[in-house]
C-alpha positions, -999 to 999 in steps of 0.1 A, spaced: -525 -385 514 -511 -420 504 -507 -447 531 -470 -454 538 -462 -491 536 -443 -506 563 -410 -526 559 -412 -522 520 -375 -527 514 -375 -557 537 -404 -572 518 -388 -567 484 -356 -583 496 -372 -612 516 -395 -623 489 -365 -624 465 -386 -607 437 -373 -607 402 -387 -595 368 -416 -616 356 -427 -630 389 -464 -633 399 -472 -621 433 -505 -621 454 -511 -592 477 -537 -606 501 -544 -572 517 -538 -547 490 -552 -517 509 -537 -485 495 -513 -504 473 -481 -491 489 -464 -525 488 -482 -535 455 -466 -506 437 -431 -514 450 -436 -551 440 -448 -541 405 -417 -520 398 -394 -548 408 -413 -575 388 -416 -553 356 -420 -555 328 -441 -587 327 -448 -597 363 -484 -598 375 -500 -589 407 -533 -601 422 -546 -578 448 -573 -589 473 -592 -568 499 -625 -572 517 -628 -534 520 -644 -518 488 -630 -483 498 -596 -497 499 -599 -514 466 -611 -483 450 -581 -463 462 -558 -492 450 -574 -491 416 -566 -454 413 -531 -457 426 -522 -487 403 -540 -474 372 -506 -469 353 -498 -507 356 -528 -517 335 -532 -554 326 -505 -564 351 -529 -559 380 -559 -578 389 -580 -566 419 -606 -588 437 -631 -578 464 -631 -607 488 -616 -620 520 -582 -636 518 -596 -666 535 -609 -676 501 -574 -676 486 -575 -708 466 -609 -702 452 -599 -666 441 -569 -679 423 -590 -705 405 -617 -679 396 -591 -655 383 -569 -682 366 -539 -665 383 -506 -684 384 -481 -697 389 -477 -679 422 -441 -670 430 -447 -649 462 -475 -641 486 -477 -610 509 -500 -606 540 -499 -571 556 -523 -575 586 -522 -538 595 -549 -513 585 -544 -480 570 -548 -446 585 -573 -439 558 -596 -466 572 -592 -450 606 -602 -416 593 -631 -425 572 -663 -414 587 -691 -440 594 -668 -469 598 -667 -469 635 -630 -479 638 -620 -448 658 -628 -439 694 -619 -404 685 -651 -398 666 -687 -402 676 -703 -424 649 -721 -456 643 -704 -487 659 -700 -506 627 -663 -519 623 -671 -541 593 -645 -542 564 -671 -556 540 -707 -547 548 -719 -572 521 -703 -601 537 -723 -633 541 -702 -647 569 -722 -660 599 -708 -660 634 -721 -655 670 -754 -666 656 -757 -635 634 -750 -627 597 -724 -601 592 -728 -585 627 -716 -550 635 -698 -541 666 -731 -527 680 -748 -560 672 -722 -579 693 -725 -554 722 -762 -554 723 -769 -591 717 -742 -612 733 -742 -624 768 -720 -607 793 -695 -636 794 -693 -636 756 -685 -599 755 -659 -603 783 -643 -632 764 -641 -610 733 -624 -581 752 -600 -606 769 -592 -629 740 -589 -603 712 -579 -572 731 -560 -586 762 -581 -561 782 -575 -565 819 -608 -550 829 -628 -572 805 -653 -584 831 -659 -549 845 -664 -534 810 -687 -561 799 -708 -558 831 -710 -520 825 -722 -527 789 -749 -549 802 -760 -523 826 -761 -496 799 -780 -516 775 -808 -523 800 -819 -487 793 -810 -483 757 -790 -501 729 -754 -490 723 -753 -474 689 -724 -450 688 -687 -451 695 -690 -422 719 -713 -442 741 -688 -471 743 -660 -448 750 -680 -432 779 -688 -467 793 -651 -476 793 -640 -443 806 -664 -447 837 -650 -481 844 -614 -470 844 -622 -438 863 -638 -459 891 -609 -485 890 -582 -459 891 -599 -434 914 -593 -407 888 -610 -374 885 -607 -374 847 -637 -387 826 -612 -406 802 -581 -415 823 -552 -425 799 -531 -455 811 -493 -451 803 -501 -429 773 -527 -452 759 -564 -443 756 -584 -468 777 -607 -477 748 -578 -488 726 -578 -526 735 -616 -528 735 -619 -513 701 -591 -536 688 -610 -566 703 -643 -556 686 -627 -549 652 -611 -584 653 -643 -601 664 -665 -583 638 -642 -592 609 -631 -626 624 -595 -616 616 -578 -643 634 -599 -671 620 -594 -657 585 -556 -656 591 -557 -692 603 -575 -702 570 -553 -684 545 -519 -696 557 -520 -732 546 -538 -721 513 -509 -698 506 -482 -723 511 -502 -749 490 -505 -726 461 -470 -713 461 -444 -726 436 -415 -746 451 -390 -720 465 -418 -694 465 -420 -673 496 -447 -661 519 -442 -629 540 -465 -619 567 -465 -585 586 -483 -587 619 -490 -557 644 -500 -574 676 -492 -605 695 -523 -624 687 -516 -623 649 -479 -629 653 -485 -659 674 -507 -675 649 -481 -670 621 -452 -680 643 -468 -713 654 -480 -722 619 -445 -718 606 -431 -739 634 -456 -767 629 -449 -768 591 -411 -763 594 -394 -791 574 -428 -805 561 -442 -779 537 -418 -749 543 -386 -736 558 -386 -706 580 -363 -680 564 -355 -659 595 -354 -674 630 -366 -640 645 -391 -616 630 -378 -585 612 -385 -551 628 -385 -517 613 -352 -498 614 -347 -465 633 -347 -446 600 -380 -461 591 -395 -453 625 -385 -417 622 -404 -416 588 -433 -438 599 -439 -443 637 -468 -466 630 -442 -492 620 -431 -496 656 -452 -527 663 -447 -544 629 -432 -578 628 -423 -595 595 -420 -633 592 -410 -651 561 -412 -687 550 -401 -705 518 -421 -735 504 -402 -767 501 
């Protein structure tokens, strides 16, 4: 089943796409936005698609096969935006898209460790061949972080990237668990989180849900962000995208949680009147019609800026 792109019509309109334009899709994923962009920029517009996830790139290649030479796909992290454009000799750039969501296909793929609904290896890396080093490790998995970092570092990840209220309690439980054995599977982490919430809430349920949300949701988000350094990569790409855009070219960013949106919002505000103009004062949200078709669009926020 093909991934449904969020805010597609709004993206096409906001980027002011026309035939012959060259567009960079920094997170091509399952190519839902890319296909819409290619139709509008036909017959001669080109698209450069970037993704760190090789599985996503493979699907994009299949979905965009009919567009032939108009499409260039690159396996890399969008934080290397400028060097990718130089290597591919791609330009001039008329529009840039950053869709910071991740597809349901990534969630469903076995062995990735993104889902707390399956018991599998705690990996969570988009690109297993990455050479990025952080937390004193090279390309660490989620399990690596849980098994090797200090208790405070783990709690900070849960708090900073997941806004998890019980960050200290869960981190302490992780340390207690790993005294006996390393954490290797998603199921082990879910059980640890469940026990913390069960004790805190005085619940009889092994996994007490909070307001309709699984208690592992925020911790899994935090680990995914930490493993892939998502916020750092976002901070790196934004100035590069503006720098490489043609004058009057537009940058559109779709975010799905407050941490991402905050980075984009503050970058746009800092650069307002210097390198860009903010196109819309408030972020664009999905319409009720779209939410009926695609409930996952509920948290999506679209911000758009135009280069001076």
